[in-house]
N, C-alpha and C positions, 0 to 999 in steps of 0.2 A: 440384489441390486440389478436392475435392468441393464443389460450390456449396451443398450442404445442411448442411455442417459449420459449427460455431460459429466455428472459426478462419477460414474463408472469409468469413463474415458480419462478423467482427470486423475483418478486413483491409480490407473495403470501407468501413467507417465510421470507422476510427481514424487514418488517415494525416495528419490535420490537428492531432492532439492531441500534447501534450508530457507526459513522465513524469519524476518524480523518484523514483529507486529507492534506498532506504537499506538496506544489508546489510553486516554486518561479516565474514561468512564469504566469503572471497575466491573460493573455488572456486564456491560457489553463486551469488555475485554475478556472476561472468563468465558462468556458464551461463545464468542468467535474463536478464541484460541483453542478451546476444546474441540471445536469442529475442524480447525486446521490440522490438529494433531492426527486426525484420521487419514490424512493424505500425505503429509510431508515428513521427511526424515527428522527434521529438527525445527521447533518453533520457539524462538526467544521473544520475551515480552518486555516492553518498556512503557513507562507511565507518562512520559512527556518527551519532547524533542531532544532535550539535553541528554536525558538518560539513553534514548535511542542512539544518538550520535556516539556516545561513549562505547556502547555495545558494538556498534558498527566498526569502530576503529580497532577493536580487539578481535572481532570475528566477522569476516566478510560473509555476506548472505546473497543467495541467488535472487531473492525478491524482498523488497521492503514495502510493507503495507502500513499506511499511516493515516490517522485522522488529521485534520488541518488545525482546528481551533483547540489549543491546549495551553496550559500555563507554562511558565519558565521559557520554553522555546516552542514555537508553533511547528506544525508538520512541514510547512513549506520552507521555513527557515532551516530546518534540519535537512531537507532534501537538497537545498542549495549547497550545504556543506558536503553532503554525501556525493553530489554530482561533481564537486571540485576534486574529490578523492578518486572517484570512478565515474567518468562521464557516461559509460555504458550501463550503469546500474539500472536494473529493471524495477519499476516502481508502480504502486497502485495507491491511489488517493481516495479517501472517504470524506464526504462533506455533506452539509445540509443543503437542501434544494435551493433555498433562497440566497445562498452565499455566492452571488454572481461574480464578484471581483476575483474570487479564488478560481473560478473557471478559467479566466484569462491568465492568471499567474501560473496555473498548472500547465497550460499550453506552453507558456514560455519555458518552463522547466523540462518539457518533453516527457511528461508522464506517459506510461503505457496504458493506463486505464483510469477511469473515474467512476466511483460508485456513490450514489445518493442515498442518504439515510431516509427512512429506516432500512437497514441492510436485510436482504433476503438471500438465502443460500443459493437460489437459482442464479441470481445476479452475480454473486461472488464466484460460483463455480464457472460461469461463462467467462468472466474476466481473467480468472486464474488460468483457465484452460488455454486461452489465447496467449498469455504471457509464457507459460511453461512450454507450449508448443513452439513459440518463437525461440526460446532459449535452446531447446533440443535441436531445432532446425539449424540454428547458428552453430552449435557444437558439432553437429553432424557435417555441416558444410566445411568446417576446418579439417575434419578427418578426410572428407572426400577430396579436398584439394591436394592432399598428399598422395592420392592414388590416381584417380581418373579424371581427365578433363571433362568428360561428359557429365560426371556427377557434379563437378564444380558448377557447370552451366545450369543444371537442374536446380541445385540448391540456391544459386544466385537468383534464379527466377522466383524461387520460394521466398527469398529475402525481399525481393522487389514487391512480391504480393503482400508481404507483411507491412512494407512501407506504405503501400496503397491503403491497407487497412488502418494504418496509423493516421493517414490523411483523412480517411473516412471517419475515424474517431474524433478528430478535430472538428470536422463538419458537424458531427452529431452534437458535440458540445455547443457549437454556435447555434444549431437548430434548437437546442434546449433553451437557449436564451431567447430565440424568436418565440418559442412557446410561452416563455415567461411574459413577453410583451403581449402575446395574445390573451394570456390569463388576465392581464391588466386591462386590455382594450380589445375586445373580440373583433371589432371592425378592422383594426390595424393588422392583426394576425392573418385574417382571411385576405386582406388587401395584399399582403406580401406574396402569398401563394398565387393569387390571381395575376399580379404583375409579372411574376416569374413565367407563368403559362403564356400570357399574352406576348411577352418579350420573345419567348421561344418561337411562337408562331410567326411573328414579324421577321425574326432572324432567319428562319427556314425559308420564308418567302423571298428573302434577299439572296438565298442560295449561299449563305456563309458556311464555312466548314463545320463539321460535326463538333470539333473541339471548341470553336468559338460559340456555337449555339449552346453547348453545355455550360460554358463559362457565363454566358448571359443569363441562363436559367438559374444557375447557382447564385449569381450576384443578385438576381431578382428576389430570391428567397431572403437574402440577407440585407437588402438595400435599406431597410428601416431599423436595423439592429441597434443603431445608436440611440434609438428612443428609449432603450433600457435605462439610460441615465437622465431622461427628462422627467421632472417632478410630476406626480399625479395631477396636481392642480392645474397643470398646463396640458399634459398629454390627454387627460380625460375630460377637459373642458368642452362641453357641447357649444356649438355656435362659434361665432367669430372670436379672434384673439386680438388683444390690443398690440400696439407697436412693440412694447417690451417683450410680451409673451411670444410674439411672432419671431422676434430676434433670437430668443432663447430656443425655440423649437427648431429653428434653422440649424442650430448647433448639432442636431442629430447626425447630419452628414459627416462633419469632421470627427465626431465621436466614433461613429461606425467605422470610418476609414482607419482611425487610429487603432481600434480594436482588432480589425482584420489584418492590418499591416504587420501586426506582431507575429503572424504565422507566415513564414517565408513562402510556402506553397500556395498561399491565398492572396499574395500581393496583387496579382493580376485582377482578382475580383474587386479589391479595394479601389483600384484605379477606375473601374467601371462605375462603381457606386459613387465615387467622388463627383462624377459629372452628371448625375441623373437629374439634378435640378438646375443645370446650366441651360442657357438658351442661345440660339444663334446670334441674336442681336445684342447679347451681353447683358440682358436684363435678369439673368438667373443668379444663383448663388451656389457655393460660397466664394468662388474666385472671379465671378463675372466674366467667364471665358466667352469667346466669340468664335463663330464659324468653325474652321477646321481645328481649332484648339480643343474642341470637344470630341472625345472618342466616338466612333460610330456606335459602339456597343452602348455607351451612355445615352446617345440620342435615341436608340431603340427603346431603352428602358424608360426614358423620359416620356415618350409617347404612350407606352403601356401604362405608366403611372397616372398620367392625365386621363386617359381613357377610362380606367377603373374608377377614378375619383368622380367622373361625370356620370357614370352609369350605375352608381350605387347610391342608396338613399342617405343623405346627410340631414343634419338637424334642421337647418334653415334653407336648404336648397332642394328643389325637386330633382329627382333623378332624371337624367336625359335618356332617351331611347338610344339604341346603338347607332342608328342613322344620324340622329341629332349630334351625338358626341363626335362621330367621324367627320361630320360636316364642319363642326367647330374646329377640329384639329386641322382639317384641310384649309380652313381660312387662315391658319397660322403657318402655312407652308412657306418656307424660305424666310420666315420672320422668327419663329421659335424653333421650328423643326426642319430638318433636311427634307428636300423634295422626295428623294428615293425612299426614305423611311416612311414618310406620310403615305405615299402610294402603296407601299407594302402593307402598312397598317390597314388601309382601306380595303385592300384585297383580302387580307388574312383574318380580319376581325368582323367583317360585315355580316357574317352569319353566326356570330358567337351567341351562345345562350347565356343570358344574365338571370341569375336566381332572384326572384322577386322578394325573397326573404332576407337578402343582404341589406342590413340597415345599421345605422349608428344608434338607433333608438334602443333602449334597454329591453331585453327579452326575458330575463329572469328576475325574481324578487331581489336577489343580491345586486344585480346590475342596476335595477331601478333605484334601490336605496343609494348606491354609489353615484348614480347619475343625478339624483335629486339633490345631492350635496351642493351642487352649483345653483340650485333653484329654490332654496328655502329662505324665507324671511328670517334674518338673524335674531330678531327679537321674538316674534310670534311662533317661529318654527312651523309656519304654514307655507305651502308652495306659493311662489310669487308669480307676478304677471308674466315674467319671461317664460316660466314653465307652461303657463296657460297658453301663451303664444305658440310654443312648440307643440302642445297637445292639439291645438286647433289645426295646425298645419297637417299633423298626422291624421287627424280625424277627417280632414277634407278628402284624403285619398282612400281611407278605409273607415267607414262610419262605425265607431265603437261606442261613442256617447251620442244619444239621440236628443237629449235635452240639456239646456243650460239655464240656470237660474241665477240672476244677478240681484244680490241684496245690497242696496246702497244705503249707507248710514248717513244721517243728516245731523249737523250741530255737534259733532264730536269735540269741536274746539271749546264747547262749554265746560267739559270736564277738564281740559288742559288749562283753561282760564281759572276755573273755580279751585282746582287743586294744583296739579303740576303734570308735566309730560310723563313722568313715571306712572302716575295714576291712569293716564290715558293709555299707555302701553299695556298696563295690567288689564284694563277694560277690554282691549282688543284680544288679548290672550284668552280671557274668559269667554268672549264671544266665539272665538275659534274652537275652543274645547267643547263648548255646548253644541256647536254645529257639527263637530266631528263625532260626537256621541249620537246625534240625531241621524247623521248621514255618513255611516262608516265606509271605509275602503273595503273591498274593491268595487262595490256597486256604485260608489260615488267618489269624486275627487273634489277637494276644496282648495281654493286659491284666494290669496289676498291680492286685490288688484286696485289700480289707481291709488288713491290715498287712503280711503276708509271704507272700501267696498269688499265684499266677498262674492266669489263666483262658485257655483256648484255644478259640476258636470255629472249627469246621470245617464245610466244605460237605458233605463225605462222611465216613463213619466211618473212623477211623484206628486203627492198632495202636500203643498206647503201649508203647515198649520201656523197661521200668523199669530194666533193667541200664544202659542208656545214661544215663538220668536220674540213676541212682545215682552214676555216674562224676563228675558235676560238681555234684550237689546235696549228697550225703552227705559233708560235710567238717566236721571238728571237732565231731562229735557231732550234727550236724543230720540229721533224718530227714524223710520226706515221705509223704503219702498222695495217691492219685489217685482222683477220683470222676468217673464218666462219666454224662452226661445225654443221653438221646434227646429232642431238642426237639419232635418230633412226638408223643411219647407222654407226656412229663412236662411239667408246667406251670411252666416257668422263664421268668417274664416280667420279673423285676427282681432286684435284689441280695438282697432279703429272702428270696427263694425259695432262694438259695444259702447264706445264712449258717448255716443249721442243719447243713450238711454239713462245716463246717470242722473 
């Protein structure tokens, strides 16, 4: 065993300690317990929280390792009981990555470490080494107190360092939640890091203390953490929100403040986050604060937040240049934002580089499928006119599709009159399936637009075979027309440009 590895160091300091390991997955339980026996003096096993609590009452342990989700009594329920017996008990929690509520509950309990499944020995070694080191340092500190004041001071500093590490662990848990938001919405995750960086630059230009600058930066990273509780159908909705959806998404501020306020050492950050959507004139939210009621730190973050929103590509809004964004912010001086903050933002952000690839548009196949959820006709399962509108806006800035073909169906009401609406829907479904077979993705994109028309976007010019189209479109008196548009020559930037050709 390499003497420089964490496992070697752990083995050297762990032989006198005892472990209670609680896990209901028998195969995982055997696998991990055998490994732990290589390091520790004693390893007792329990199959659920109730069993673990009974063992703990009979035999105290240096470290309790527990899974969270178990029958009879959960790991967190067991830890609450154990903490009521011994508040200083050292604990290590194991849970699934997606179990976000338990992140927060574990913070409240003051756990010493948090491991995500699937468990790796490298991760386990690292967390156990920190906990065992902490126990040994605390034990040594007690001994040194009996002897030399100098040693007491050294070990007190060591304990403080461990406390700082504990705070750092809390932050890492919260950052893991931010990453979960980023996994749901890549724009939002990148947005948080950019807001943190911009906020720091503005705060430094205001010559605020290093401590305040750091607090603003940390708050910037966490300012949208409340979005973890916002439903996907609202958080990931491209384009504008209706009044109800906007009301719901505004709740992310209060949710984030509530989450962070649970951690005493982060209460200061929660106060900054609480005001980042407030405005000087009282037009903001959630409390409609005015003027000096809004913290300076919150004002800084508000400007950074707005600046990033304006300089990155959104679905229905063109991105602004840095100069345009700062000019708009300046126009809101003493209305939405403090004068000193605006001046500092203009000075510190005027030369900032904005990555052209930052966009709310989907960049991977998975993101595209999730994104198109909002843009599919519920009956035909074809992309709808809203999605075509979005693609046309994107295409205006970067020409991906060079041609557009509009197939307009005439007299579809004859089917609805002769048969029924269900027959008409089936006809449209069949037309779409045939078009999709003829013009498959990714070379082509097909959309149902207006009432009974289909639009095809093509990367290269294609030859429309009207005979083939006639074979599946011209049924029961239905006819069609085809219009071809060269996107480089003709200005087709939205649906209004197409409507006159129907």
